[in-house]
N, C-alpha and C positions, 0 to 999 in steps of 0.2 A: 793906709798908704797914701802919700801925697803924690799927685801926678799932674804934670802939665796937661791941661785939658783942651788946649787950642786945637781946632780942627782945620786950620787953614794951611796945613802942610808944614814941612820942616822936620828935622831929625827927631824932635822931641814930641811930635804930635801922635797920640795913640789913635787907633781906628775909631771912627764915630758911627759907622753904619752898623745896622743890626746884623749879627752873625749867627749862623747855625753851628752850634758847638756840641761835640760829643765828649763827655767826661767819663773816663773809665774809672769806676768806683762810684762816687756820688752820694754815699750815705754815711760815711765815716769822716770824722775830723776834718782834715785838709780838703778833701774832695767835696764834702757837704758845704763847707764855707765857700768854696769856689763856686758851686752851683748857685748859692744864694747871691754871690756877687755878680755873676753873669745875668741872673734874672733881674736883679736890681738895675743893671745897666741896659735892660731891654733886649737881651739876646734870646734866641730860641735855643733851648737846652734839652738834650737827651742824655741819659746816663746808661751805662752798660755795667751790670753787676749780676750777682747770683740771686738777686731777688729776696734776700733774707731780711731786709729792713724796709719793706715797702712804705711803712708809716712815716719814715723820715724823708721821703722824696717830696720836695716842695710842690705846691699846686702849679700846674702848667708845665711840668717837666715830664717828658716821656721816658719810660723805662724799657730798655732792651735786656731781657733776662738771658744770661749766658755765663758759663764758667770760661773765662778767657783762656785757661790752660787747655781747654778742649778746642783745638785749632779748627777742626772740621765744623764744629757747631758755630764757632766764631765766624767763619766764612759764610755760613748760611744766614746767620742773624744779621750780618752787616751787608749782605748782598743788596745792591741797589741804594744803600745809604750814601749820601753825599753831604759832606760837612765842610764849612769854612775853617773850623778849628777843631783840633783833637787834643785833649789833655789826658795824659797817661799818669794817673796818681797811684794806682794800686801796687801793693807789694805783698805777694802771697806765699813764697817769694816769686817774683817775676824774673824770668830768665831772658837772655838775649833772644832766644828762639821765640819766646812769647811776644816780645816786642816786634820781631820780624813778622810773626803771624798776624798781629793786629794791623800792621801797615800793609801787608799783602791783602788782607780782607777789604781794605779801603783803597787799594791801588788806583791811583789816578783820580780819586774822588775825595781827597782831603787837601785843603789849602795850606794849613799851617799846623805842625805838630809840636806840642810841648811835652817834654819828658821830665817828671819830677825825680831828680836824683838826690844827692846829699853832699854836704861838705866833707863827709867821711871818705870820699874818693881820693882826697889829697894825702900826701905823705906827711903825717903829723910828727915825724921825727925832724922835720926841717924847722928853721926859725919862723916864728909868727911875725906878722899876720900872713894868712894864706890868701892869695888872690887867684884869679882864674888861670894864671899861667903856672901855678904850683904843680909840679909833677904828680900825676895820679899813681897810686901804688896800692898794694894789698895790705897796707898797714892795719886796716880794719877787717881783714879776713874775707870770709864768704860774702858778707854784706857789701863790702866795697867791690868785690869781684863782679857780683851780679849787677850792681848799679853801673859799673864801668861797661859791662857788656851792653846794657840797655843804651847808654850814651853812644857807644860806638855804632850801634845799629842805626840810630838816627843820623849821626854825623856822616856815615857812609851813604845813606840815602840822599843826604844833601849834596855830597860831592859827586855822586854818580848819576843822580836823577834830578837834581835841582829842587828837591822838596824843601820847602821852608821849614826849618826845625829850630827849636830853642831848648837848651838844657837849663833847668833851674836847680840850683844847689842850696837848699835851706839847711839850717842847723838848729837843733833844739827848739822846735816849734812849740809854742805854748798857747793856751787860751781855752775857752769853753769847748767841751767835748773831747779834750785831749785823750788819746788812747795810750799815751805814756804817763805813768804815774810820777810826774815830776813836781810841778807846783802844788798839786793836790796832796802829795806826800807830806809836804811841810805844813799846808793848811791843817791836815788831819792832826798833827802833833801840837801845833800852836793853839788851835781852838780848844784843845783838851788840857792846856797848861803843861804839856810834857816837854822835857829837854830834847834837844836834837843832837844826836851823835854825829861827830865829824869823822870822815875817813882820814885820819891823820891830821895834819895842820889845816887842811881845807883850803890850800892856797892855789890850786890849779885854776886857771882862768877858763871861764865858760862864756858863751854868747848865745842869746835867746832872741827869737823873732816871733812876733804875734801872728797867729794864724790868719787873722783878717788882713793884715798887711801882705802876707804871702798870697792870699787869694786875690786881693786887689792888684798886686803886681802881675800875676799871671793873666788876669782879665785884661789888663792894659797892654800886655805883650802880644796878645792874639791879633794876628793880621798886621803887626807893626813891621814894616820892611827892614828897619835897622836891627831887629832882633833875629833875623834869619841867619842860621849857621853859627849862632853865638851861644856861649854858656855864661850864666850869671850867678854869682852869690846873691842870695836874697835872705836877709836876716836883719835883726836890730843893729843899732849903731853902738850899743854899750857892751863892753866886756866887764866881767865881774868874777871875783873868786868864788869858789864853792861856799865858803863861809859868808862872803859878802852877799851872795844870792839869798841866803836864809835871812840875813839881817835886813835886806830890802823888803822881803816878804813880811817879816815881823813888824817893821815900821809902817808899812802900808796898811796892814790889817789891824794894827794897834793892839798887838798882843805882846806880853813880855817874852823874852827869849833867853834861854840858857843853852849855850853851846858846850858840848862835852867831847873832847878828843877821844877817839877810840883807844882803849888800853893797848900798849905796845905788845906786839906778838899776836894779837887777835886778828881773825879774819875781818876785813873792813865791814862795817854794818851797812844795811841798806841806806842809801842816800839818794832819794828819788829812784826812778827806775834805771836810769842809765847815765848818772852824773859822777860815778866814782873813779873813772879811768885816770891813769897817771900821765897826763900830758896836757899842755895848753891847747885850747881850741878857739882861735880868734881869726876872723875873716874880714877882708875888706869888701865894701860895697861900692867902691868908687866907680866901677864900670857901669853898673846898672843906673847909678845916679847921673853919670855924665852922658851916657849914650841914649838912655830912655827917659831921663828926667824923673825917675821913680825913687822915692825915699820913704821910710816908714813913718806912719802917723802916730803909732804908739811908742812912748818911752817904756822902759822896763817897768817902772813904777805904775804908770797908767794902765799897762796891760795886766799887771798883777791885780790892781784894784778891780778892773772889769771882770777878770776871771774869778775873783773871790765873790763878787756879787752873784755870778752864775752858780758857784759852789754852794752858797747859802740858799739861793732860790731852789736848787735841786735837793736840798736837805742832805747833802753828802757828809756834813759834819756829824750826823747822827748814826752813821754806819757802825756796825760791829767790826772791830779790828783787833788783831792779835799782836800785842806788843811784847810777848813773853821773851823773845830773843833779845830785844833791846833792853828790857828790864834786867836780864841776866848780865849783859855787858855793862850797864850802868852800875850794877852792884859791884862788879869787879873793878870798875874805874875808880872806886873809892869816893 
């Protein structure tokens, strides 16, 4: 993420002082990259989670062990804690009541709260692109409902109590340690020389953002006066079709590609973990660029290349995988 780093004041200047930051999560994908970014920037960091991955917590980071859904335990663990920044990344699923309980446990002792929501709060039946004024709806069902609940809790605290809050809405985050099997899904097939089945024509538009760009953006927002009370789309600048995404991956990792449309009448095949849906998903990032001077550092191709390096280093291309369903569909496709 490229950020205006001047510290002499002005609307685009991110905070330069060391902050005490609590990250809810801290050992999985987005939250772990955030912890690394905060430590890199010299901030004092603590994480709150269930303590299941202690080996992932970076050196110098304090761990508060608690199940956030146990509200009484949460209040006990956070009693006396005072933080300049709070970043709520977890999704367990997290309800509005869980977000309320977290803020109650830190009542009066948190300077700025960031809530990681999703671009899927928007009504995707509307014309693209979606900006922060696009109406929120339950187009995406329960997932959207819970994220909207969480957003509303923070925004209400801002209106009624003056708490500095910021809503971050990423979409299709990718990169090392991704808990969604999206880019790795295609790596798995291309490194084995397998064709990739398309869910129909593969023409629905998708937009991806690199996890390090997202982490850097949130680190830059913490304590930034201009970010208070605002919601921001944070993602990459490029939109690409489903088929185009696979073509970019094949070109970057230098593997031959054969795309095979799914046979008519068949249930769509797996296509990443969550890239099959039948609508466009394209978002503007004008607001975060203009108000905070934040823009992504990674292009889609550069992010894919960096993620593939991690994939190879971890030996993920040697995993045992079951392709039997895809093989059956490929046989029927002729």
